[in-house]
N, C-alpha and C positions, 0 to 999 in steps of 0.2 A: 302683889303683882298677879297678873292673869296667868293661869296655867293651861287653859284649854281653849281651843278655837274650833268653831264650826265653819266649814267652807262649803258654800252653796255651789255644787259642781255638777248639776244636772242639766245645764244648758244645752240646747240642741244646736246652737250656732247656725240658725236659719240663714242669716245674712252672709255667713262664711262658707256656704255649701260648695261653692266652686273651688274652695281651697282645702277644706277639711271635711269631705263628705262622709268619711267613715269613722269619725271621732267625735266625742262630746266636746263642746267648745273649750272647756278648761284644759283639755289635753292638746290643744293646738300647739304645734311645735314652733318655738322661737329659737332660731339658730340650732335646730335639731334637738332641742330640749323641751319637754312638755311645760306649758305655762305654769301648771301647778307646782312644778319643781322649784321655780323661782319663788313662789309664795312660801313654800315649805322652808327654803333656805332663809328667807326673811324672818319667818316665825321662829326658826331655830336661834337666830341671832338674838331675839328678844326673850328667849328662855321659855317659849311655849313647849310643854311636855306632851300634850296630847292633841291630836287633830281628829275631828269627826267629819268625814265627808258626807254631805247630804247629796245622794245620787239617785238617778233614775235612768234616763236615756243613756244607753250603752255603758251602764255602770261596770260591766265586766271588764271593759278596757282599763278603767281606773284601778279596779281591784287587782287585776293581773299585773299591772305595772308597779304598784306600791305595796301590795300585800298588807302586812300588819305593822310595818315600821318604815321610817325614813331617818336614817342615822339615829339620833337619840330621841326622836319623836315617835310615840306610839300612835298607830292609826286605827280607827274604827270606822264602820260604815253604817249609815242610816239609809236603807234602800226603800224608795217609794215604789210600791206596786202600781199605784195610780198617782198622777200628778197632783201635788199638794200646794203648788205655788211657793213663793219665798217664805210666807208666814207659816204655812202648814209644814213645810219642810224643816224649818227651824224648830218648830214645836216637837215634831217627831224625833229629831236628832237630840233634843234636850233630855230624852229619856236615858241617854248614856252619860249624863252629867252627874258628877259627884259633888260639885260646888255650885254656888249660886251664880256668880258672875262668869260670863263667857264672852269671848270675842267672836264676832261674826264677820266673815269676809265673803265678798262675791268672788266666785271662781273664775270670772272673766275680766277682772280689772285688778290693777295694782296701784296702791297709794303708799308712797314711801314715808309715812309719818312715823314719828317716834312713839311706839306703843307705851313706853313707860310714862311719857309725858301725857298721853291720852288717858291712861289709867289714873294718873295723879289728878288731872282735871276733873274726871268723873267723881273721884272720891272727895276731893276738897270742896267741890261745888254741890255736893250732896245730890247728884243726879240719880234718877232711878233707871233711866235709859239715856245713852249718849250716842250721838252721830258725829262722825268726822266729816267736816264740810270742806269744800274746795271752791275758791273763787275762780270762775272761768269767764272768758270773753264771750263765748257763745254757748248758751245753756239749753238750746232748743231740743237736744236729745234727752235732757234730764228733767227739766222743770226746775223751779227755783225754791229756795227755802228762806224764810224770814225769821229773824230771832231778835230778842231785845238785849238790853245792856247787861242782863244777868245770864245771857246765853240760853235763856228759855226759848225754845222754838215756838213761834206764834202762828205760822201758817206755811202751808205747802201750796205752791202755785203750779198749776198743770203745765205739762209740756205743751209747747205751741210752735208755730212756724217762724216766730220772730227770732232774729239773730240778735239776742241781747245778752248782756253780761249779768252775772249774779252768782250766788252761792248755791252749790249743788250738793245733794246727798252722794257721797263718794263710795257708798257701799261698805263702810267699816263701822261696826257698832259694838258697844258694850251693853249687854242685856242682863237683867235679873231674871233668872229662871223662875223663881217663886212668883214674881209679879206677872211675868209673861204667861205662865200657865194659868194664873188666876183670871186673867183678862182675855183669854182666847179659848176657842173650842177645839176639841180633838177631832182628827180624821176628816177635816174639811179643807178644801182648796181655798186659800186666801193669800192676799198680798200683804206683806209686813208694812209696806209703804202706804198703800191706799186704805187697807182695812184695819190696820193697827195704829201706826204712828199718827196718821191724820185724824182718826176718830178718838184717840186718847189724849189729845193735846191738852184738854182742860181737866182731865182726871189724874194724869200722871206727870211726873217731873221729867220731861224729855228735853234734853239740852243738846245744843250743837256747838262744836268747837272747830274753829277754822285752823287748817294747816296749809302751808304754802308749798309743800313738797311736791315732788314729781308724781303725776297721776296719768294713768292711761287705761282706757277701756278698749279691749281688743275685739269688741263685738261687730265692728264694721271693717271691711277690707282695708281701707286706707290706714286705719290705726293699727290693725294687725301687721301691716307691712312696715309701719313706722316703728313698731316694737322691735322688729328684726334689727334695726339699726341702733335704737336706743339701748337695748339690753346688752350691747357689746361692752357697755360701761357698768353693768350690774355689779353692785359692790358686795352683795351677800353671797357667800360661797359655802 
């Protein structure tokens, strides 16, 4: 099973500025509790022992709040002096990894999938990289992902203005440190979605697995407000 997670927690929350002007987006309060605390409780439930926060913008707010631990989870920080994007941020945080496989989460979304099941699918289907996918009725904020009967991802379709259904990348990954470092360059700003996954589809075994569980992205005001109500039933404490 997985022991370590990297959480991408450097988001500026541009679209939430009217609500959280003095906080990084992952620290946005949901019922007066930082969004990241809900993620940490979820990870604790599935036995994650170490979390590495990939931080930049207002990182001091996250560090001051969590320090070096959260209950039985140890916490470390990978601090970007210059923005590195999702791909570069993950690469930098991997320097703190002792094992090859790592779980990656976006710090501004929550997907209530079973991490043990996700890991088992990754292992049993011999994936090198795995993405958790979610079917949604309107994918215009995310773009779509197509995959074949073996769960191999075959294409990424750009975000567009069409209100269409499809499978989206829900921002939860299992990555191989060894292969990721071999196929990326250090100290550059790049997107894991555009500059790694999309460009490596034919070179690496990148699989997508659908989960039908609860998903929310708090990056826009209406979903941030929706989370205030939804998380009253949050089951991980």
